A tleap script that builds the chain and sets N, CA, C and O, in Angstrom:
source leaprc.protein.ff14SB
mol = sequence {
  NMET ILE ASN GLN ASN ASN PRO THR SER THR
  LYS TYR SER LEU ASP LYS LEU HIE GLN ILE
  LEU ASN ARG GLU LEU SER ALA TYR LYS SER
  ILE LYS VAL PRO ASN ILE SER TYR SER ILE
  SER GLY THR GLU LEU ALA SER TRP LEU ILE
  ASP SER ALA SER PRO LYS GLU ILE GLU GLU
  LEU VAL GLN MET VAL ASN GLN ALA LYS LYS
  ARG SER SER ASN THR LYS ALA ILE PHE GLN
  ILE TYR ALA ALA ALA LEU ILE CLYS
}
set mol.1.N position { 62.507 -65.341 -66.164 }
set mol.1.CA position { 63.810 -65.960 -66.339 }
set mol.1.C position { 64.889 -64.977 -65.900 }
set mol.1.O position { 64.995 -63.877 -66.441 }
set mol.2.N position { 65.656 -65.363 -64.956 }
set mol.2.CA position { 66.734 -64.510 -64.467 }
set mol.2.C position { 67.997 -64.857 -65.220 }
set mol.2.O position { 68.323 -66.026 -65.428 }
set mol.3.N position { 68.696 -63.819 -65.621 }
set mol.3.CA position { 69.951 -64.009 -66.329 }
set mol.3.C position { 71.046 -64.262 -65.293 }
set mol.3.O position { 71.484 -63.334 -64.613 }
set mol.4.N position { 71.480 -65.495 -65.174 }
set mol.4.CA position { 72.483 -65.886 -64.191 }
set mol.4.C position { 73.885 -65.435 -64.572 }
set mol.4.O position { 74.748 -65.316 -63.703 }
set mol.5.N position { 74.128 -65.184 -65.842 }
set mol.5.CA position { 75.462 -64.833 -66.316 }
set mol.5.C position { 75.858 -63.405 -65.971 }
set mol.5.O position { 77.046 -63.110 -65.834 }
set mol.6.N position { 74.900 -62.530 -65.830 }
set mol.6.CA position { 75.193 -61.124 -65.592 }
set mol.6.C position { 74.239 -60.586 -64.524 }
set mol.6.O position { 73.111 -60.213 -64.846 }
set mol.7.N position { 74.667 -60.540 -63.265 }
set mol.7.CA position { 73.757 -60.123 -62.203 }
set mol.7.C position { 73.309 -58.669 -62.298 }
set mol.7.O position { 72.293 -58.313 -61.700 }
set mol.8.N position { 74.023 -57.823 -63.021 }
set mol.8.CA position { 73.617 -56.425 -63.161 }
set mol.8.C position { 72.662 -56.235 -64.331 }
set mol.8.O position { 72.187 -55.125 -64.571 }
set mol.9.N position { 72.385 -57.288 -65.044 }
set mol.9.CA position { 71.517 -57.226 -66.205 }
set mol.9.C position { 70.051 -57.205 -65.767 }
set mol.9.O position { 69.738 -57.307 -64.581 }
set mol.10.N position { 69.163 -57.070 -66.756 }
set mol.10.CA position { 67.733 -57.133 -66.450 }
set mol.10.C position { 67.351 -58.555 -66.105 }
set mol.10.O position { 68.204 -59.438 -66.027 }
set mol.11.N position { 66.101 -58.764 -65.904 }
set mol.11.CA position { 65.615 -60.059 -65.461 }
set mol.11.C position { 65.493 -61.082 -66.584 }
set mol.11.O position { 65.080 -62.214 -66.332 }
set mol.12.N position { 65.840 -60.718 -67.811 }
set mol.12.CA position { 65.646 -61.614 -68.949 }
set mol.12.C position { 66.953 -62.184 -69.485 }
set mol.12.O position { 67.983 -61.510 -69.507 }
set mol.13.N position { 66.887 -63.437 -69.912 }
set mol.13.CA position { 68.021 -64.049 -70.603 }
set mol.13.C position { 68.028 -63.548 -72.041 }
set mol.13.O position { 67.057 -62.941 -72.494 }
set mol.14.N position { 69.108 -63.796 -72.752 }
set mol.14.CA position { 69.210 -63.353 -74.140 }
set mol.14.C position { 68.134 -64.017 -75.000 }
set mol.14.O position { 67.555 -63.369 -75.872 }
set mol.15.N position { 67.865 -65.290 -74.766 }
set mol.15.CA position { 66.812 -65.972 -75.524 }
set mol.15.C position { 65.446 -65.326 -75.284 }
set mol.15.O position { 64.661 -65.151 -76.217 }
set mol.16.N position { 65.174 -64.979 -74.040 }
set mol.16.CA position { 63.905 -64.332 -73.710 }
set mol.16.C position { 63.822 -62.952 -74.352 }
set mol.16.O position { 62.757 -62.556 -74.825 }
set mol.17.N position { 64.940 -62.209 -74.374 }
set mol.17.CA position { 64.967 -60.908 -75.037 }
set mol.17.C position { 64.646 -61.047 -76.519 }
set mol.17.O position { 63.914 -60.230 -77.078 }
set mol.18.N position { 65.195 -62.082 -77.159 }
set mol.18.CA position { 64.909 -62.329 -78.579 }
set mol.18.C position { 63.432 -62.650 -78.774 }
set mol.18.O position { 62.818 -62.180 -79.731 }
set mol.19.N position { 62.857 -63.447 -77.875 }
set mol.19.CA position { 61.438 -63.784 -77.971 }
set mol.19.C position { 60.567 -62.536 -77.824 }
set mol.19.O position { 59.606 -62.348 -78.570 }
set mol.20.N position { 60.910 -61.695 -76.863 }
set mol.20.CA position { 60.149 -60.456 -76.653 }
set mol.20.C position { 60.231 -59.569 -77.888 }
set mol.20.O position { 59.220 -59.035 -78.345 }
set mol.21.N position { 61.429 -59.416 -78.422 }
set mol.21.CA position { 61.632 -58.588 -79.613 }
set mol.21.C position { 60.850 -59.138 -80.801 }
set mol.21.O position { 60.194 -58.378 -81.513 }
set mol.22.N position { 60.910 -60.431 -81.017 }
set mol.22.CA position { 60.154 -61.056 -82.109 }
set mol.22.C position { 58.657 -60.844 -81.931 }
set mol.22.O position { 57.958 -60.523 -82.892 }
set mol.23.N position { 58.156 -61.022 -80.708 }
set mol.23.CA position { 56.725 -60.861 -80.446 }
set mol.23.C position { 56.280 -59.417 -80.693 }
set mol.23.O position { 55.241 -59.183 -81.309 }
set mol.24.N position { 57.058 -58.462 -80.216 }
set mol.24.CA position { 56.702 -57.057 -80.395 }
set mol.24.C position { 56.703 -56.664 -81.870 }
set mol.24.O position { 55.782 -55.993 -82.336 }
set mol.25.N position { 57.718 -57.076 -82.594 }
set mol.25.CA position { 57.841 -56.674 -83.993 }
set mol.25.C position { 56.918 -57.447 -84.925 }
set mol.25.O position { 56.602 -56.965 -86.012 }
set mol.26.N position { 56.482 -58.632 -84.522 }
set mol.26.CA position { 55.570 -59.394 -85.381 }
set mol.26.C position { 54.211 -58.701 -85.499 }
set mol.26.O position { 53.431 -59.021 -86.395 }
set mol.27.N position { 53.926 -57.767 -84.611 }
set mol.27.CA position { 52.666 -57.024 -84.673 }
set mol.27.C position { 52.632 -56.026 -85.836 }
set mol.27.O position { 51.563 -55.544 -86.208 }
set mol.28.N position { 53.789 -55.718 -86.402 }
set mol.28.CA position { 53.873 -54.721 -87.477 }
set mol.28.C position { 54.113 -55.402 -88.820 }
set mol.28.O position { 55.115 -56.091 -89.011 }
set mol.29.N position { 53.184 -55.199 -89.740 }
set mol.29.CA position { 53.355 -55.743 -91.085 }
set mol.29.C position { 54.418 -54.965 -91.842 }
set mol.29.O position { 55.168 -55.529 -92.640 }
set mol.30.N position { 54.474 -53.661 -91.583 }
set mol.30.CA position { 55.420 -52.814 -92.286 }
set mol.30.C position { 55.852 -51.659 -91.379 }
set mol.30.O position { 55.038 -51.038 -90.696 }
set mol.31.N position { 57.147 -51.398 -91.398 }
set mol.31.CA position { 57.695 -50.259 -90.671 }
set mol.31.C position { 58.403 -49.380 -91.684 }
set mol.31.O position { 59.398 -49.779 -92.290 }
set mol.32.N position { 57.873 -48.177 -91.858 }
set mol.32.CA position { 58.461 -47.245 -92.818 }
set mol.32.C position { 59.612 -46.511 -92.148 }
set mol.32.O position { 59.465 -45.973 -91.050 }
set mol.33.N position { 60.743 -46.496 -92.811 }
set mol.33.CA position { 61.924 -45.824 -92.286 }
set mol.33.C position { 61.828 -44.344 -92.637 }
set mol.33.O position { 61.652 -43.990 -93.802 }
set mol.34.N position { 61.943 -43.476 -91.624 }
set mol.34.CA position { 61.796 -42.037 -91.886 }
set mol.34.C position { 62.886 -41.493 -92.813 }
set mol.34.O position { 64.018 -41.976 -92.815 }
set mol.35.N position { 62.526 -40.498 -93.585 }
set mol.35.CA position { 63.426 -39.733 -94.460 }
set mol.35.C position { 63.967 -40.489 -95.670 }
set mol.35.O position { 64.662 -39.896 -96.496 }
set mol.36.N position { 63.673 -41.754 -95.794 }
set mol.36.CA position { 64.023 -42.484 -97.022 }
set mol.36.C position { 62.819 -43.326 -97.416 }
set mol.36.O position { 61.987 -43.672 -96.577 }
set mol.37.N position { 62.739 -43.641 -98.658 }
set mol.37.CA position { 61.596 -44.445 -99.107 }
set mol.37.C position { 61.932 -45.927 -98.979 }
set mol.37.O position { 62.210 -46.607 -99.966 }
set mol.38.N position { 61.898 -46.406 -97.745 }
set mol.38.CA position { 62.212 -47.800 -97.468 }
set mol.38.C position { 61.271 -48.312 -96.390 }
set mol.38.O position { 61.010 -47.630 -95.399 }
set mol.39.N position { 60.772 -49.504 -96.595 }
set mol.39.CA position { 59.892 -50.152 -95.635 }
set mol.39.C position { 60.423 -51.539 -95.350 }
set mol.39.O position { 60.987 -52.191 -96.228 }
set mol.40.N position { 60.241 -51.989 -94.119 }
set mol.40.CA position { 60.697 -53.317 -93.725 }
set mol.40.C position { 59.611 -53.941 -92.860 }
set mol.40.O position { 58.946 -53.245 -92.092 }
set mol.41.N position { 59.433 -55.238 -92.982 }
set mol.41.CA position { 58.432 -55.903 -92.141 }
set mol.41.C position { 58.976 -56.034 -90.721 }
set mol.41.O position { 60.185 -56.001 -90.492 }
set mol.42.N position { 58.064 -56.182 -89.791 }
set mol.42.CA position { 58.466 -56.321 -88.400 }
set mol.42.C position { 59.321 -57.548 -88.154 }
set mol.42.O position { 60.290 -57.491 -87.397 }
set mol.43.N position { 58.967 -58.664 -88.790 }
set mol.43.CA position { 59.737 -59.895 -88.588 }
set mol.43.C position { 61.129 -59.784 -89.201 }
set mol.43.O position { 62.095 -60.313 -88.652 }
set mol.44.N position { 61.235 -59.091 -90.347 }
set mol.44.CA position { 62.554 -58.866 -90.946 }
set mol.44.C position { 63.431 -58.001 -90.052 }
set mol.44.O position { 64.618 -58.273 -89.875 }
set mol.45.N position { 62.827 -56.952 -89.490 }
set mol.45.CA position { 63.578 -56.068 -88.602 }
set mol.45.C position { 64.027 -56.809 -87.349 }
set mol.45.O position { 65.151 -56.612 -86.889 }
set mol.46.N position { 63.172 -57.654 -86.793 }
set mol.46.CA position { 63.544 -58.439 -85.611 }
set mol.46.C position { 64.738 -59.322 -85.920 }
set mol.46.O position { 65.691 -59.383 -85.144 }
set mol.47.N position { 64.686 -60.006 -87.052 }
set mol.47.CA position { 65.788 -60.876 -87.453 }
set mol.47.C position { 67.072 -60.078 -87.648 }
set mol.47.O position { 68.149 -60.502 -87.227 }
set mol.48.N position { 66.949 -58.938 -88.278 }
set mol.48.CA position { 68.100 -58.075 -88.547 }
set mol.48.C position { 68.706 -57.562 -87.241 }
set mol.48.O position { 69.926 -57.549 -87.082 }
set mol.49.N position { 67.855 -57.143 -86.314 }
set mol.49.CA position { 68.340 -56.659 -85.022 }
set mol.49.C position { 69.040 -57.767 -84.234 }
set mol.49.O position { 70.092 -57.539 -83.636 }
set mol.50.N position { 68.464 -58.942 -84.235 }
set mol.50.CA position { 69.051 -60.068 -83.501 }
set mol.50.C position { 70.414 -60.426 -84.077 }
set mol.50.O position { 71.340 -60.765 -83.339 }
set mol.51.N position { 70.531 -60.349 -85.404 }
set mol.51.CA position { 71.803 -60.685 -86.055 }
set mol.51.C position { 72.875 -59.615 -85.871 }
set mol.51.O position { 74.060 -59.936 -85.780 }
set mol.52.N position { 72.468 -58.342 -85.817 }
set mol.52.CA position { 73.475 -57.286 -85.847 }
set mol.52.C position { 73.673 -56.538 -84.528 }
set mol.52.O position { 74.730 -55.943 -84.323 }
set mol.53.N position { 72.703 -56.554 -83.644 }
set mol.53.CA position { 72.820 -55.795 -82.397 }
set mol.53.C position { 73.474 -56.648 -81.306 }
set mol.53.O position { 73.339 -57.871 -81.281 }
set mol.54.N position { 74.176 -55.973 -80.419 }
set mol.54.CA position { 74.788 -56.669 -79.291 }
set mol.54.C position { 73.696 -57.024 -78.278 }
set mol.54.O position { 72.620 -56.427 -78.292 }
set mol.55.N position { 73.968 -57.984 -77.410 }
set mol.55.CA position { 72.979 -58.314 -76.375 }
set mol.55.C position { 72.587 -57.108 -75.524 }
set mol.55.O position { 71.427 -56.975 -75.133 }
set mol.56.N position { 73.541 -56.238 -75.238 }
set mol.56.CA position { 73.246 -55.034 -74.445 }
set mol.56.C position { 72.299 -54.105 -75.206 }
set mol.56.O position { 71.388 -53.531 -74.609 }
set mol.57.N position { 72.504 -53.953 -76.507 }
set mol.57.CA position { 71.627 -53.104 -77.314 }
set mol.57.C position { 70.212 -53.674 -77.367 }
set mol.57.O position { 69.236 -52.928 -77.290 }
set mol.58.N position { 70.104 -54.987 -77.499 }
set mol.58.CA position { 68.788 -55.621 -77.524 }
set mol.58.C position { 68.095 -55.441 -76.181 }
set mol.58.O position { 66.895 -55.172 -76.119 }
set mol.59.N position { 68.859 -55.593 -75.118 }
set mol.59.CA position { 68.320 -55.403 -73.776 }
set mol.59.C position { 67.797 -53.969 -73.600 }
set mol.59.O position { 66.713 -53.767 -73.052 }
set mol.60.N position { 68.556 -52.987 -74.060 }
set mol.60.CA position { 68.138 -51.587 -73.966 }
set mol.60.C position { 66.888 -51.320 -74.807 }
set mol.60.O position { 66.000 -50.577 -74.390 }
set mol.61.N position { 66.826 -51.924 -75.984 }
set mol.61.CA position { 65.656 -51.763 -76.846 }
set mol.61.C position { 64.416 -52.332 -76.166 }
set mol.61.O position { 63.363 -51.694 -76.158 }
set mol.62.N position { 64.533 -53.516 -75.604 }
set mol.62.CA position { 63.397 -54.134 -74.915 }
set mol.62.C position { 62.964 -53.275 -73.726 }
set mol.62.O position { 61.769 -53.133 -73.468 }
set mol.63.N position { 63.922 -52.704 -73.008 }
set mol.63.CA position { 63.583 -51.828 -71.888 }
set mol.63.C position { 62.832 -50.584 -72.375 }
set mol.63.O position { 61.855 -50.167 -71.753 }
set mol.64.N position { 63.283 -49.997 -73.480 }
set mol.64.CA position { 62.594 -48.823 -74.032 }
set mol.64.C position { 61.163 -49.168 -74.444 }
set mol.64.O position { 60.229 -48.411 -74.179 }
set mol.65.N position { 61.007 -50.313 -75.090 }
set mol.65.CA position { 59.676 -50.741 -75.527 }
set mol.65.C position { 58.780 -50.976 -74.317 }
set mol.65.O position { 57.617 -50.571 -74.324 }
set mol.66.N position { 59.298 -51.618 -73.288 }
set mol.66.CA position { 58.506 -51.859 -72.075 }
set mol.66.C position { 58.088 -50.552 -71.413 }
set mol.66.O position { 56.953 -50.421 -70.956 }
set mol.67.N position { 59.000 -49.586 -71.359 }
set mol.67.CA position { 58.668 -48.282 -70.771 }
set mol.67.C position { 57.598 -47.566 -71.596 }
set mol.67.O position { 56.680 -46.965 -71.038 }
set mol.68.N position { 57.716 -47.632 -72.909 }
set mol.68.CA position { 56.720 -46.996 -73.773 }
set mol.68.C position { 55.346 -47.641 -73.582 }
set mol.68.O position { 54.329 -46.949 -73.541 }
set mol.69.N position { 55.324 -48.954 -73.468 }
set mol.69.CA position { 54.055 -49.656 -73.275 }
set mol.69.C position { 53.429 -49.321 -71.925 }
set mol.69.O position { 52.205 -49.239 -71.816 }
set mol.70.N position { 54.252 -49.128 -70.899 }
set mol.70.CA position { 53.727 -48.752 -69.588 }
set mol.70.C position { 53.031 -47.392 -69.645 }
set mol.70.O position { 52.094 -47.128 -68.892 }
set mol.71.N position { 53.500 -46.548 -70.539 }
set mol.71.CA position { 52.926 -45.205 -70.684 }
set mol.71.C position { 51.885 -45.152 -71.804 }
set mol.71.O position { 51.437 -44.074 -72.193 }
set mol.72.N position { 51.515 -46.298 -72.305 }
set mol.72.CA position { 50.538 -46.413 -73.394 }
set mol.72.C position { 50.963 -45.634 -74.625 }
set mol.72.O position { 50.126 -45.072 -75.331 }
set mol.73.N position { 52.258 -45.600 -74.882 }
set mol.73.CA position { 52.795 -44.912 -76.053 }
set mol.73.C position { 52.955 -45.887 -77.213 }
set mol.73.O position { 53.026 -47.100 -77.019 }
set mol.74.N position { 53.009 -45.345 -78.395 }
set mol.74.CA position { 53.210 -46.145 -79.593 }
set mol.74.C position { 54.690 -46.557 -79.687 }
set mol.74.O position { 55.581 -45.713 -79.589 }
set mol.75.N position { 54.939 -47.840 -79.875 }
set mol.75.CA position { 56.314 -48.339 -79.945 }
set mol.75.C position { 56.864 -48.309 -81.369 }
set mol.75.O position { 58.058 -48.530 -81.574 }
set mol.76.N position { 56.023 -48.045 -82.332 }
set mol.76.CA position { 56.473 -48.082 -83.726 }
set mol.76.C position { 57.579 -47.072 -83.996 }
set mol.76.O position { 58.497 -47.355 -84.765 }
set mol.77.N position { 57.508 -45.900 -83.376 }
set mol.77.CA position { 58.536 -44.872 -83.581 }
set mol.77.C position { 59.904 -45.359 -83.115 }
set mol.77.O position { 60.919 -45.055 -83.742 }
set mol.78.N position { 59.936 -46.109 -82.024 }
set mol.78.CA position { 61.200 -46.663 -81.530 }
set mol.78.C position { 61.797 -47.592 -82.585 }
set mol.78.O position { 62.993 -47.532 -82.870 }
set mol.79.N position { 60.967 -48.438 -83.151 }
set mol.79.CA position { 61.451 -49.385 -84.160 }
set mol.79.C position { 61.862 -48.675 -85.448 }
set mol.79.O position { 62.794 -49.114 -86.122 }
set mol.80.N position { 61.184 -47.591 -85.794 }
set mol.80.CA position { 61.564 -46.819 -86.982 }
set mol.80.C position { 62.966 -46.234 -86.806 }
set mol.80.O position { 63.760 -46.227 -87.747 }
set mol.81.N position { 63.264 -45.752 -85.625 }
set mol.81.CA position { 64.588 -45.182 -85.359 }
set mol.81.C position { 65.662 -46.260 -85.459 }
set mol.81.O position { 66.716 -46.032 -86.052 }
set mol.82.N position { 65.404 -47.418 -84.888 }
set mol.82.CA position { 66.378 -48.519 -84.959 }
set mol.82.C position { 66.568 -48.981 -86.403 }
set mol.82.O position { 67.689 -49.284 -86.811 }
set mol.83.N position { 65.492 -49.039 -87.173 }
set mol.83.CA position { 65.604 -49.451 -88.586 }
set mol.83.C position { 66.450 -48.449 -89.361 }
set mol.83.O position { 67.287 -48.837 -90.177 }
set mol.84.N position { 66.231 -47.160 -89.106 }
set mol.84.CA position { 66.995 -46.123 -89.790 }
set mol.84.C position { 68.490 -46.248 -89.426 }
set mol.84.O position { 69.359 -46.094 -90.284 }
set mol.85.N position { 68.764 -46.522 -88.175 }
set mol.85.CA position { 70.150 -46.663 -87.738 }
set mol.85.C position { 70.831 -47.870 -88.390 }
set mol.85.O position { 72.010 -47.807 -88.738 }
set mol.86.N position { 70.098 -48.949 -88.553 }
set mol.86.CA position { 70.667 -50.142 -89.188 }
set mol.86.C position { 70.928 -49.930 -90.665 }
set mol.86.O position { 71.897 -50.463 -91.208 }
set mol.87.N position { 70.076 -49.159 -91.320 }
set mol.87.CA position { 70.239 -48.937 -92.759 }
set mol.87.C position { 71.436 -48.038 -93.037 }
set mol.87.O position { 72.168 -48.243 -94.006 }
set mol.88.N position { 71.630 -47.039 -92.180 }
set mol.88.CA position { 72.731 -46.106 -92.392 }
set mol.88.C position { 73.953 -46.662 -91.812 }
set mol.88.O position { 75.009 -46.033 -91.880 }
savepdb mol mol.pdb
quit
């Protein structure tokens, strides 16, 4: 899906970005936030990110996750950082 509204954007529409984010985070039952004793489910974090992050931030997050997956890296650390940022 090409985003027709913003030609400098990635190849995904905002709806597709939300779907990707939901799919990635649904794989995690629990994401522990570093340095505080707080845990959040992946689906809760996805909902929270969609509600509070700008479309550009979501796009950047999806790009980071895609890059990590290309390198066979664990994406959970990326989500832990975003969860910590949302809590603070």
